[in-house]
N, C-alpha and C positions, 0 to 999 in steps of 0.2 A: 169684578176682582173683590175678594173678601177684604173688609175693612181692616181686620187684624193683620192680614198678610201685607196689605199696602203699607201700614204703620211700620211693620219690620223692616219692609224694603227701604223706606225713606230713612229709617234709623241707620242702616248699613251705609246708605249714601253719605251721610252726615259724618260718619266715621272716617271715610276715605277722602283725602284732599283731591281737588281737581287735578288733571294732568297738566304738568308743566309747572306746578308749584310744589316744591319740596318743603313740607311743614312751615309754609310761609314765605319761603324763598321764591323770587321769580326774577327773570332777567330778559331784557328785551333787546334784541338784535335783528337787523335786517338779513333776510336770507342771502342777499347778494349785493355787492358793491362793484361798480365799474370804475376803472381808472385808465388814465392815458400815460403811456411810458414817458418818464422824465418829469412828470409832475407830481405833487403831493397828493395824498388821499387820506380821508378820515374813515376809520371803522367804528361806527357808533356801538356802544354798549352801555345800558343803564340797568340798575337792579333795585330790588326792594328786599328787605330781610325782616324777620319777625321780632328781632331784639329791640326793645324799646330804649335801652340805655344808650348812652353815646360812648362809643368805643375808643379806647386811648391808642389802640394800634389796628392797622389795617394792611394786608398784604394783596398786591394786585400782580396778575400775570397774564401775559398773552402767549399762546402757542400757535404754531403752524402745524396742522395735522392733529390726529387724535391718538391715543394709545401709546404704545411702547415706541412707535417710530416718530412721535411728535418731537418738534424743535422748539425750545423755549426761546422766544425772540425779545422779550421785555418782561423785566421784573422790578418792582419798586415797593417801598414800605413806607407808611405814614405813621409816625410815632408821637405820642404826647399830644394828641388832638391837633397836629399840625395840618395845615392844608397843603403842605407840600409833600410830595411823595418822592422820596429818596431811592435814586436807581442804584443798582448793583454795580460793582466795579467792572470796568471794560465793557460798559453797555454801548451797543451800536448807536451811533448818533443819528442814524436815519430814523430810528423809532423814539417816539416821545409821547407822553400821556397828555392828550388834548383836554379831557374832562377832569373834574375834581372828584376824587373817590368820597370826600366828606358829604358831596352832594349827590352821591349814588351814581355818578357818571365816570365810567371807565374807557371812554373813547380813546382809541390810539390813532396817532398821526404817523404815517409813513412818507418820508421825504424821497423825492427822485425814484419813484417806482420803476421797477425793471420788470420784464417778462418772467424772470425767475421768481418773482414775488407771487405769482399766480398760485392759488390753493385755498384751503379752507382754515379759517382763523377762528380760535376759541378764546374767549376771555373768562378770567377766573378771579374770584375775590375771596379771601379768608379774614376770618376775625379771630386772631389768637386768644386764647384763653377761654374760648367758648366751645363745648363739645359739639362736633359736627357743624361748626359755624363756618361753612364754605359752600360755595356754589359755582357751577360752571354750566353754561348752555350747552345741551347735548348735540344740537344741530349745527352750531357755529355760523360763521358768515363766509360765504364764497366770494373771494377777491378775484375779479376777472380783469386782467390787465390787457388793454389793446395797444397796438403799435403800428405805425405806418411801415410799409415795405422798406427793406434795406437790402441791397445786393451785397453778399459777403464775399462773392468771387466769381470771376468769369475766366475760364481757362480753356486751353485746346489740348486734346490728346489724339493718339494715333500716329500713323506713319503715312508716307506717300503710297506705300504698297497697300496697306490696309484701309486707307482713307482717314480723313480727319474729322473730329467731332468737337463741338463746342459745349462745355458744361457751364450752366448758371445756377448758383446756390443763393437762395433767398430766405430771408427771415421776416416775419411779421405775424400780426394777429388782429383781425382774422387772417387765416392763411392766404397769401397773395396769389393772384393768377399770374402766370408767366406767359408772355407772348414774344415770338421772335420776328424780326423783320431782316430779310437779306437784300440782295441787289435789286431794289425797287419793288418788293412784293413781301406779303406776310407768308411766314413759314411755320410749319407744324413741328413742335418739339415733343419729345417723350418724357413724361413725368416720371421722376425716380423717387423711390422711398429714401427718406433720410437715413444716414448711417446710424447704426445702434449706439455709437459712442457719443452721438451729438445729444445735448441736453439743453433745454427741454426739446426733444424731437418734434413734439406736436406743433412747434412754432417754425420749423425749417422745412423747406421744400426745395427740389432741384428739378431742372428740366435739361435734357440732352438733346442737341440738335445734330443730326447725322449728315454726312456727306457735305460738309462745308468745303468751298473751293478756295485755294490760295489766290491771293490777289484781289479778294473781295471783302466787303465790310458787313459785319453782322452785329445787330443790336438786340440786347435782351431787355425787355421791359416788364417790370413787376408792379402790380396795383392792387389795392384794397380800399375800402371805403375811407380810409384815413389819408390816402395819398398815393404817389407813384414814384418809382425809382427806375433808372435805366443805366446800362453800360454798353460800351460799343468796343468791339475787337476788330482788328485788321489782320488778317493772316498774311504775312509776306511770303512771296514766292521763294523757293528754295534756290540757292545758288548752284548751278550745274558744275559737275567735276570737269577740270580742265582736260581737253584733248588736243590731239596733234593738228586738228583741222584749224585751230586758231585760239587766240586768247579769249577768256570769258569777258562778260561785259564789265565786271569789276576791275579786271586787269587792264582793259582798254581805258578805263576812266583814269586809273592810276598812271598809265603811260601818258596819257595826254596831258595830265597835271604836271608830271614832271618834265615833259618835253617843253611845255610853256615857259617853265622856269629856266631851263637851259638856253632856249632861244633868247629870252630877254637878257640873260647874263652875257651871252656871246655878243649881242647887238650893242650892250653898253660898252664892252671892251673894245669893239671895233670903232666906236665913236670917240674914245679916248685916244687911240692911236692915230686915227685920220686927223684928228684936231690937234695933235701935238700936246694934248693935256697930260698924256701919260708920261712923255719924257720930262715934262716940266715938273711933274709930281715926283719922279724918281730922282731928278737933280736936287730938288729941295730936300729930299730925305737924305741923301749922301752929304749934303754940306753940313 
């Protein structure tokens, strides 16, 4: 390679900063953070900037998502060289700044993490009073929330003519596996796609068990690496319509119950008369 061309090439490289550093700005964030539902999590974020002076004001922002659809989750401002970052009014108390912006640490703490917190988070810092004195990492941090299985509902649908089916709805991350057990054996259910209105649908799954029999017990079990949950249903036999051939089992039970009470009452009355206790009781009442 010609020495003049090589010098020109190196000079051009020196004029262009390395990728990921915008005029001396840099930000360090992990590509992914994992969390367990119900526990706190910290999203690390640290930065450097080219300004040598100590800034009197600093603005910090965390957003979920990028672009026009992003949601601002946390904002705070540090004024007058204070190490305290004052949050905006009505700030959600689940979010708080874990780091110190004066020490170039913007780490965010999220308490009581939920599955709905899954997504990509972006931290941003601004230095008011300096042109173009702001920076945000373009890739962000992916928060992946994991949760043990939870059975949301176990129901029966259908009729005696069309047959009965059991539906088991489950939530969890990773998505749980669903197993059915019937009268003494494992049964095969059909997986169903989550309804379009369920959010976030990627954490919901359902299974439909066909041709369940009245009078039997069925159990839905859901499991993933974080645990297991199960629920059991018992489909009662339907009460037959009364016919002229005889009373239904329910009516027979009711008749037996009422008849027992009547026999006890008549027996007590006969004992009073035969023992003379009834006449004595009547005489005492008339006196």
